[in-house]
SEZANU-36341 format. One line per field, with one value per atom (N, C-alpha, C): atom name; x, y, z. Coordinates in Angstrom, 2 decimals, padded with zeros to 5 digits. Layout:
N
name = CA  ...
c1 = X  ...
c2 = Y  ...
c3 = Z  ...
END
This chain:
194
name = N  CA  C  N  CA  C  N  CA  C  N  CA  C  N  CA  C  N  CA  C  N  CA  C  N  CA  C  N  CA  C  N  CA  C  N  CA  C  N  CA  C  N  CA  C  N  CA  C  N  CA  C  N  CA  C  N  CA  C  N  CA  C  N  CA  C  N  CA  C  N  CA  C  N  CA  C  N  CA  C  N  CA  C  N  CA  C  N  CA  C  N  CA  C  N  CA  C  N  CA  C  N  CA  C  N  CA  C  N  CA  C  N  CA  C  N  CA  C  N  CA  C  N  CA  C  N  CA  C  N  CA  C  N  CA  C  N  CA  C  N  CA  C  N  CA  C  N  CA  C  N  CA  C  N  CA  C  N  CA  C  N  CA  C  N  CA  C  N  CA  C  N  CA  C  N  CA  C  N  CA  C  N  CA  C  N  CA  C  N  CA  C  N  CA  C  N  CA  C  N  CA  C  N  CA  C  N  CA  C  N  CA  C  N  CA  C  N  CA  C  N  CA  C  N  CA  C  N  CA  C  N  CA  C  N  CA  C  N  CA  C  N  CA  C  N  CA  C  N  CA  C  N  CA  C  N  CA  C  N  CA  C  N  CA  C  N  CA  C  N  CA  C  N  CA  C  N  CA  C  N  CA  C  N  CA  C  N  CA  C  N  CA  C  N  CA  C  N  CA  C  N  CA  C  N  CA  C  N  CA  C  N  CA  C  N  CA  C  N  CA  C  N  CA  C  N  CA  C  N  CA  C  N  CA  C  N  CA  C  N  CA  C  N  CA  C  N  CA  C  N  CA  C  N  CA  C  N  CA  C  N  CA  C  N  CA  C  N  CA  C  N  CA  C  N  CA  C  N  CA  C  N  CA  C  N  CA  C  N  CA  C  N  CA  C  N  CA  C  N  CA  C  N  CA  C  N  CA  C  N  CA  C  N  CA  C  N  CA  C  N  CA  C  N  CA  C  N  CA  C  N  CA  C  N  CA  C  N  CA  C  N  CA  C  N  CA  C  N  CA  C  N  CA  C  N  CA  C  N  CA  C  N  CA  C  N  CA  C  N  CA  C  N  CA  C  N  CA  C  N  CA  C  N  CA  C  N  CA  C  N  CA  C  N  CA  C  N  CA  C  N  CA  C  N  CA  C  N  CA  C  N  CA  C  N  CA  C  N  CA  C  N  CA  C  N  CA  C  N  CA  C  N  CA  C  N  CA  C  N  CA  C  N  CA  C  N  CA  C  N  CA  C  N  CA  C  N  CA  C  N  CA  C  N  CA  C  N  CA  C  N  CA  C  N  CA  C  N  CA  C  N  CA  C  N  CA  C  N  CA  C  N  CA  C  N  CA  C  N  CA  C  N  CA  C  N  CA  C  N  CA  C  N  CA  C  N  CA  C  N  CA  C  N  CA  C  N  CA  C  N  CA  C  N  CA  C  N  CA  C  N  CA  C  N  CA  C  N  CA  C  N  CA  C  N  CA  C  N  CA  C  N  CA  C  N  CA  C  N  CA  C  N  CA  C  N  CA  C
c1 = -018.33  -017.73  -018.74  -018.29  -019.07  -018.64  -019.58  -019.22  -019.98  -019.32  -020.05  -020.94  -020.96  -021.78  -022.64  -023.75  -024.59  -024.51  -023.59  -023.35  -021.84  -021.37  -019.91  -019.23  -018.00  -017.23  -015.77  -015.04  -013.61  -012.78  -011.63  -010.64  -009.74  -009.63  -008.83  -007.50  -007.38  -006.11  -006.01  -004.99  -004.85  -004.28  -004.25  -003.70  -002.18  -001.47  -000.01  000.56  001.86  002.51  002.02  001.77  001.39  001.94  002.07  002.59  001.50  001.08  000.14  000.98  000.77  001.57  001.53  002.72  002.82  002.84  002.82  002.84  003.91  004.31  005.27  004.61  005.37  004.80  004.29  003.16  002.65  001.81  001.59  000.84  -000.64  -001.20  -002.65  -003.21  -003.91  -004.30  -005.56  -006.15  -007.33  -007.30  -008.47  -008.59  -009.62  -009.42  -010.37  -011.19  -012.50  -013.43  -014.39  -014.80  -015.77  -016.83  -018.09  -019.17  -019.89  -020.46  -021.35  -022.56  -023.10  -024.16  -023.46  -023.74  -023.01  -023.49  -024.55  -025.06  -024.05  -023.87  -022.91  -023.69  -023.32  -024.01  -023.04  -023.57  -022.76  -022.28  -021.01  -020.46  -020.57  -020.95  -021.09  -022.11  -022.59  -023.47  -022.66  -023.31  -022.60  -023.37  -022.66  -023.23  -022.46  -023.19  -022.57  -021.94  -020.61  -019.92  -019.60  -019.56  -019.37  -020.23  -020.98  -021.70  -021.65  -020.63  -020.42  -019.60  -019.56  -018.65  -017.88  -016.58  -015.74  -015.33  -015.68  -015.37  -014.18  -013.72  -012.58  -011.29  -010.59  -009.39  -008.23  -008.32  -007.26  -007.47  -008.63  -008.91  -008.24  -007.43  -006.73  -007.67  -008.91  -009.87  -010.59  -010.30  -010.97  -010.85  -009.71  -009.46  -010.47  -011.13  -012.11  -013.42  -013.64  -014.88  -016.08  -017.16  -018.38  -018.15  -018.35  -017.95  -018.96  -018.98  -019.74  -018.76  -018.59  -017.73  -018.59  -018.43  -019.26  -018.37  -018.72  -018.02  -018.70  -017.93  -018.51  -018.53  -019.00  -019.14  -017.80  -016.70  -015.36  -014.63  -015.38  -014.86  -013.93  -013.95  -013.17  -014.01  -013.31  -013.98  -013.91  -015.07  -015.18  -015.50  -014.59  -014.67  -015.06  -016.10  -016.59  -016.42  -015.53  -015.15  -015.40  -015.45  -015.68  -017.12  -018.06  -019.45  -020.10  -020.97  -021.79  -022.96  -023.58  -024.75  -024.56  -024.92  -024.94  -026.40  -026.68  -028.06  -028.30  -027.29  -027.43  -026.92  -027.33  -026.95  -026.11  -025.30  -024.49  -025.40  -024.98  -025.74  -026.69  -026.92  -027.85  -027.21  -028.02  -027.58  -027.88  -026.89  -027.08  -026.77  -027.33  -027.05  -026.30  -025.52  -024.83  -025.87  -025.58  -026.50  -027.40  -027.40  -028.21  -027.56  -028.38  -027.89  -027.39  -026.14  -025.59  -025.18  -025.08  -024.66  -024.54  -023.99  -023.78  -022.34  -021.66  -020.28  -020.14  -019.01  -018.85  -017.40  -017.15  -015.80  -015.57  -016.03  -015.85  -014.52  -014.01  -012.73  -011.57  -010.44  -009.20  -009.13  -009.74  -009.70  -008.94  -008.54  -007.76  -008.64  -009.41  -010.41  -009.89  -008.71  -008.19  -007.74  -007.44  -006.92  -007.97  -008.70  -009.64  -011.10  -011.44  -012.83  -013.73  -014.96  -015.95  -015.51  -015.43  -015.04  -015.34  -015.13  -015.24  -013.84  -013.38  -012.15  -012.63  -012.28  -012.74  -011.54  -011.70  -010.58  -011.06  -010.18  -010.51  -009.47  -009.96  -009.09  -009.44  -008.48  -008.75  -009.49  -009.46  -010.15  -010.24  -011.02  -011.09  -009.90  -009.63  -008.63  -007.21  -006.27  -004.86  -004.30  -003.22  -002.56  -003.28  -004.18  -004.92  -004.02  -004.46  -003.78  -004.73  -004.21  -005.02  -004.92  -006.03  -006.06  -006.18  -006.06  -006.18  -007.64  -007.98  -009.36  -009.81  -008.92  -009.26  -009.59  -008.86  -009.16  -010.53  -010.87  -012.14  -013.32  -013.20  -014.30  -014.00  -012.84  -012.55  -012.13  -011.33  -010.82  -009.31  -008.61  -007.16  -006.83  -005.63  -005.18  -004.60  -005.45  -005.01  -006.16  -005.80  -006.82  -007.49  -008.78  -009.55  -011.02  -011.83  -013.28  -013.69  -014.61  -015.06  -016.58  -017.07  -018.51  -018.85  -019.85  -020.19  -020.74  -021.18  -021.63  -020.53  -019.65  -018.44  -018.72  -019.87  -020.16  -020.59  -020.98  -021.45  -020.47  -020.15  -019.22  -019.88  -019.07  -019.58  -019.94  -021.17  -021.63  -021.37  -020.16  -019.78  -020.63  -021.06  -021.90  -023.20  -023.81  -025.05  -024.81  -023.71  -023.40  -023.20  -022.43  -022.19  -023.50  -024.30  -025.58  -026.53  -026.61  -027.49  -027.03  -025.71  -025.18  -025.38  -025.21  -025.33  -026.75  -027.67  -029.07  -029.18  -028.47  -028.48  -029.60  -030.03  -031.06  -030.49  -031.34  -030.87  -030.16  -030.61  -029.98  -028.52  -028.26  -026.90  -025.99  -026.54  -025.76  -025.33  -026.23  -025.90  -024.79  -024.84  -023.79  -022.45  -022.48  -021.25  -020.59  -021.39  -020.87  -020.32  -020.74  -020.35  -018.91  -018.32  -016.98  -015.91  -014.86  -013.70  -013.06  -012.57  -011.98  -013.02  -014.30  -015.35  -015.26  -014.99  -014.97  -013.94  -012.72  -011.67  -012.01  -012.50  -012.88  -014.00  -015.02  -016.15  -015.74  -014.83  -014.34  -013.62  -012.78  -012.06  -013.04  -014.04  -015.05  -015.82  -016.19  -016.91  -016.07  -014.78  -013.89  -013.81  -013.77  -013.70  -015.00  -016.13  -017.44  -017.71  -017.08  -017.41  -016.78
c2 = 023.38  022.06  021.06  020.27  019.14  017.95  017.24  016.16  014.88  013.72  012.47  012.14  013.01  012.83  014.06  013.87  015.00  015.23  014.53  014.68  014.76  015.13  015.19  013.86  013.97  012.79  013.01  011.90  011.95  011.44  012.09  011.51  010.65  009.36  008.45  008.11  008.39  008.15  009.13  010.00  010.98  010.35  011.14  010.71  010.85  009.87  009.90  008.57  008.52  007.28  006.91  005.60  005.14  003.74  003.43  002.13  001.39  000.26  -000.63  -001.70  -001.95  -002.97  -004.30  -004.89  -006.17  -006.07  -004.85  -004.67  -003.67  -003.71  -002.74  -001.36  -000.28  001.06  001.21  001.88  002.10  003.38  003.83  005.06  004.82  005.67  005.67  006.72  006.27  007.13  007.95  007.80  008.60  008.88  009.16  009.42  008.46  008.08  007.23  008.08  007.92  008.72  007.81  008.26  007.55  008.56  008.26  009.19  008.87  009.90  009.72  008.91  009.31  008.57  007.86  006.62  005.83  006.01  006.81  007.05  007.85  007.48  008.14  008.84  010.10  010.93  011.38  011.55  012.05  013.46  013.73  015.06  015.98  015.42  016.24  015.59  016.38  015.84  014.93  013.93  013.07  011.84  010.93  009.67  008.51  007.55  006.37  005.53  005.33  004.53  003.13  002.98  001.65  001.58  000.51  000.18  -001.33  -001.83  -003.29  -003.71  -005.02  -005.61  -006.71  -006.77  -007.83  -008.72  -009.99  -010.92  -011.81  -011.78  -012.60  -011.90  -012.46  -011.84  -011.78  -012.49  -012.41  -011.19  -010.55  -009.35  -008.16  -007.37  -006.25  -005.22  -005.16  -004.21  -004.75  -006.00  -006.61  -005.76  -005.13  -004.36  -003.27  -002.73  -001.67  -002.19  -003.50  -004.07  -003.59  -003.35  -002.83  -001.35  -000.92  000.45  001.12  002.44  003.29  004.35  004.41  005.42  006.28  007.59  008.55  009.48  009.66  010.63  011.98  012.99  014.30  015.17  016.39  017.30  017.67  017.56  017.86  016.60  015.51  014.24  013.53  013.94  013.24  012.07  011.02  009.84  009.96  010.05  010.18  008.79  008.24  006.84  006.72  005.93  005.63  004.12  003.71  002.31  001.72  000.38  -000.42  -000.32  -000.01  000.19  -001.11  -000.98  -002.11  -002.31  -001.19  -001.21  -000.15  -000.49  000.48  000.84  002.12  002.57  003.09  003.00  003.49  002.42  002.53  001.55  002.22  001.43  001.94  002.59  003.76  004.49  005.52  005.43  006.35  007.74  008.78  010.16  010.53  011.16  011.58  013.06  013.64  015.04  015.06  016.11  016.27  016.19  015.40  015.24  014.02  013.32  012.10  010.96  010.16  008.98  007.97  007.52  006.55  005.24  005.20  003.97  004.10  003.06  003.01  002.56  003.28  002.98  001.51  000.88  -000.52  -000.93  -002.22  -002.77  -003.91  -003.74  -004.77  -004.59  -005.65  -005.59  -005.74  -005.13  -005.27  -004.18  -004.45  -003.52  -004.17  -003.37  -003.83  -003.68  -004.71  -004.59  -003.97  -004.36  -003.82  -002.37  -001.94  -000.60  000.38  -000.03  000.90  000.56  -000.71  -001.10  -000.53  -000.27  000.30  001.73  002.01  003.35  003.52  004.72  005.04  005.39  004.69  005.12  005.98  007.26  008.25  008.67  008.58  008.79  009.51  010.32  011.04  010.66  010.24  009.85  010.66  010.68  011.39  010.53  009.19  008.31  006.89  006.07  004.65  003.93  002.72  001.89  002.17  001.52  001.65  003.00  003.40  004.65  005.88  005.70  006.84  007.70  008.92  009.84  010.14  010.17  010.54  012.04  012.61  014.00  014.00  015.17  015.30  015.19  014.05  013.80  014.80  015.17  016.11  017.49  017.93  019.23  019.20  018.05  017.92  018.19  017.80  018.06  019.21  019.87  021.10  020.94  019.90  019.73  019.57  019.79  019.55  018.07  017.76  016.37  015.94  015.92  015.51  014.88  013.96  013.31  014.35  014.17  015.09  014.95  015.73  015.71  016.93  016.73  017.81  017.85  019.05  019.26  019.48  018.79  018.98  020.37  021.10  022.48  023.37  023.83  024.53  025.78  026.42  027.66  027.45  026.24  026.04  025.20  025.67  024.89  023.60  022.64  021.37  021.54  021.21  021.28  019.93  019.78  018.50  018.14  019.14  018.86  018.20  018.70  018.10  016.70  016.53  015.21  014.18  014.56  013.65  013.36  014.41  014.24  013.33  013.53  012.70  011.24  011.03  009.67  008.95  009.71  009.11  009.20  009.78  009.94  010.73  011.88  012.75  013.78  014.28  015.32  016.65  017.55  018.85  019.66  019.54  020.28  019.83  018.58  018.05  018.69  018.93  019.59  020.97  021.71  023.05  022.96  021.97  021.79  021.48  020.61  020.25  021.47  022.34  023.53  024.57  024.52  025.54  025.39  024.22  023.98  024.66  025.17  025.73  024.58  024.84  023.85  022.83  023.16  022.21  021.78  022.70  022.35  021.27  021.43  020.45  019.11  019.16  017.93  017.19  017.95  017.34  016.77  017.45  016.94  015.61  015.53  014.29  013.18  013.55  012.58  012.06  012.98  012.59  011.66  012.00  011.15  009.75  009.66  008.36  007.57  008.28  007.62  007.17  007.81  007.56  006.30
c3 = -023.29  -023.32  -023.90  -024.84  -025.32  -024.49  -023.92  -023.02  -023.35  -023.18  -023.36  -022.15  -021.16  -019.96  -019.74  -019.01  -018.61  -017.11  -016.46  -015.03  -014.84  -013.66  -013.44  -013.79  -014.28  -014.67  -014.30  -014.22  -013.90  -015.07  -015.29  -016.19  -015.31  -015.65  -014.85  -015.52  -016.82  -017.52  -018.69  -018.67  -019.75  -021.03  -022.08  -023.36  -023.31  -023.85  -023.85  -023.41  -023.21  -022.77  -021.38  -021.18  -019.85  -019.62  -018.34  -017.91  -017.16  -017.69  -017.01  -016.32  -015.03  -014.35  -015.10  -015.31  -015.99  -017.50  -018.06  -019.51  -019.89  -021.14  -021.65  -021.70  -021.48  -021.66  -023.09  -023.24  -024.60  -024.64  -025.87  -026.07  -025.79  -024.95  -024.71  -025.67  -026.69  -027.81  -027.57  -026.40  -026.05  -024.56  -024.00  -022.57  -021.98  -020.72  -020.02  -019.08  -019.15  -018.37  -017.61  -016.44  -015.62  -015.19  -015.50  -015.19  -013.91  -013.30  -012.16  -012.62  -013.77  -014.45  -015.60  -015.83  -016.81  -018.25  -018.47  -019.82  -020.63  -021.90  -022.79  -023.91  -024.17  -025.15  -026.25  -027.46  -028.57  -028.24  -028.51  -028.24  -029.45  -030.59  -031.80  -032.73  -033.68  -034.70  -035.61  -036.19  -037.13  -037.53  -038.18  -038.64  -038.02  -037.50  -036.89  -037.99  -037.94  -038.95  -038.42  -037.10  -036.49  -035.23  -035.10  -033.87  -033.77  -033.06  -033.04  -031.83  -031.62  -030.64  -031.34  -031.06  -031.62  -030.45  -030.53  -029.44  -029.76  -031.00  -031.42  -031.00  -030.02  -029.48  -030.48  -031.60  -032.61  -033.51  -033.46  -034.23  -033.54  -034.25  -033.63  -032.98  -033.42  -032.85  -031.62  -031.23  -030.09  -028.82  -028.64  -027.42  -027.13  -028.18  -027.97  -027.40  -027.48  -026.97  -027.76  -027.07  -027.70  -027.95  -029.19  -029.55  -030.47  -030.37  -031.28  -031.78  -033.10  -033.71  -034.63  -034.51  -035.23  -036.06  -037.34  -038.19  -038.00  -037.54  -037.28  -038.53  -038.40  -039.54  -040.16  -039.39  -039.90  -040.37  -040.53  -041.03  -040.04  -038.78  -037.75  -037.23  -036.79  -036.23  -034.71  -034.09  -032.64  -032.09  -031.28  -030.85  -029.39  -029.14  -027.79  -027.60  -026.69  -026.58  -025.19  -025.13  -023.92  -023.42  -024.29  -023.87  -023.39  -022.42  -021.96  -022.93  -023.33  -024.20  -025.29  -026.52  -027.62  -027.90  -028.06  -028.29  -029.70  -030.57  -031.94  -032.91  -034.16  -035.19  -036.27  -036.94  -038.05  -039.08  -039.59  -040.58  -039.99  -038.70  -038.03  -037.89  -038.06  -037.84  -036.40  -035.73  -034.34  -034.21  -033.17  -032.82  -031.50  -031.29  -030.01  -028.90  -027.88  -026.76  -026.85  -028.01  -028.14  -027.34  -026.68  -025.97  -026.99  -026.83  -027.78  -027.12  -025.78  -025.13  -023.63  -023.02  -021.57  -021.32  -020.46  -020.07  -019.64  -020.00  -019.65  -019.44  -019.53  -019.35  -020.34  -021.58  -022.61  -023.31  -023.90  -024.61  -023.66  -024.03  -023.27  -022.19  -021.06  -019.93  -018.79  -017.87  -016.72  -015.48  -015.12  -014.06  -012.76  -012.33  -011.06  -011.20  -012.41  -012.62  -013.14  -014.17  -014.80  -014.53  -014.49  -014.29  -015.37  -015.01  -015.94  -016.29  -017.59  -018.02  -019.51  -020.00  -021.42  -021.92  -022.96  -023.65  -024.81  -024.78  -025.75  -026.60  -027.92  -028.83  -030.08  -030.69  -031.93  -032.99  -034.18  -035.30  -036.54  -037.48  -038.74  -039.75  -039.56  -040.50  -039.94  -040.60  -040.28  -040.91  -040.47  -041.11  -040.66  -041.34  -040.97  -041.38  -040.72  -041.06  -040.54  -039.58  -039.05  -038.15  -037.91  -037.01  -035.86  -034.63  -033.47  -033.21  -032.77  -032.31  -030.79  -030.20  -028.74  -028.33  -027.73  -027.32  -026.25  -025.36  -024.28  -024.83  -025.87  -026.48  -027.16  -027.74  -028.45  -027.53  -026.25  -025.31  -024.36  -024.54  -023.81  -022.36  -022.07  -020.71  -020.77  -019.64  -019.63  -019.75  -020.18  -020.29  -018.94  -017.93  -016.60  -015.84  -014.94  -014.12  -013.25  -013.06  -012.23  -012.52  -011.79  -011.96  -012.76  -013.70  -014.59  -014.62  -014.85  -014.95  -016.42  -016.94  -018.36  -018.68  -017.68  -017.89  -017.35  -018.24  -017.82  -016.99  -017.22  -016.52  -015.07  -014.72  -013.35  -012.55  -011.34  -010.51  -010.03  -009.70  -009.18  -007.72  -007.36  -005.97  -005.32  -004.77  -004.18  -002.97  -002.21  -001.04  -001.48  -002.56  -003.05  -003.60  -004.34  -004.88  -003.77  -002.74  -001.61  -000.89  -000.66  000.05  -000.74  -002.05  -002.88  -002.88  -003.02  -003.08  -001.74  -000.63  000.70  001.26  000.46  000.87  002.18  002.23  003.41  003.31  004.45  004.51  004.02  003.46  002.99  004.08  005.33  006.42  006.60  006.38  006.50  005.46  004.25  003.20  003.67  004.28  004.79  005.84  006.70  007.71  007.05  006.04  005.34  004.70  004.11  003.43  004.40  005.66  006.64  007.13  006.99  007.51  006.65  007.34  006.64  005.85  004.65  003.76  003.28  003.38  003.01  001.55  000.64  -000.78  -001.08  -000.56  -000.81  -000.16  001.07  001.77  001.04  000.61  -000.08  -001.44  -002.14  -003.41  -003.20  -002.16  -001.88  -001.46  -000.69  -000.27  -001.49  -002.38  -003.60  -004.47  -004.63  -005.44  -004.84  -003.51  -002.85  -003.01  -003.10  -003.22  -004.66  -005.63  -007.04  -007.57
END
């Protein structure tokens, strides 16, 4: 799995039609992700074609907020939107795994619904008339809300995540793991803490 995170992350809104309270239903052209660690990493090698923020609300691109868009080796545009901080400049070459920014809530976000997150999107080109690809397939996850581990081969240790976040002793982690149904309980606890 190529991931924009190096720690567990959640998909909070899948790609497809969605209804935001108080707005008309519309197509969500990418996926919304929230990381345990807010650092965002390039998921593929490429060249930064956009690294900017648009503050003029009359500009159609304003909704993306602070953004980094990278052209990958297959000429696809990989879009990282709503960033708090951008760590790369236009024209810069990046490798998969390079730090490119920090998750944020810039642009047209819904604070009560989405808050700080990454809107991740894949396009065939810049400009008008573009086509979107399946962003979830690009990073190898299902198009459904849930928690994912950037290292597909290793299971998520929810007991350790909960213990680290709550600053619990290692012995407490062992106790947490000993309970029947512990994995499901710890996953729900972790989701509530994140």
